[in-house]
C-alpha positions in Angstrom: 20.5 -8.4 4.5 19.4 -5.7 2.1 15.8 -7.0 2.3 15.7 -6.6 6.1 17.1 -3.1 5.8 14.4 -2.1 3.3 11.7 -3.5 5.5 12.9 -1.5 8.4 13.0 1.6 6.3 9.5 0.9 4.9 7.9 0.5 8.3 10.3 0.7 11.3 7.4 0.9 13.7 6.1 -2.5 12.6 9.6 -4.0 12.7 10.3 -2.7 16.2 6.9 -3.9 17.4 7.7 -7.4 16.1 11.1 -7.4 17.7 9.8 -6.2 21.0 10.1 -8.2 24.3 
């Protein structure tokens, strides 16, 4: 789960966009 956290911290905007409805 550390990898996922790092990704969110690196580019939260991208992560949110990917996990958007």
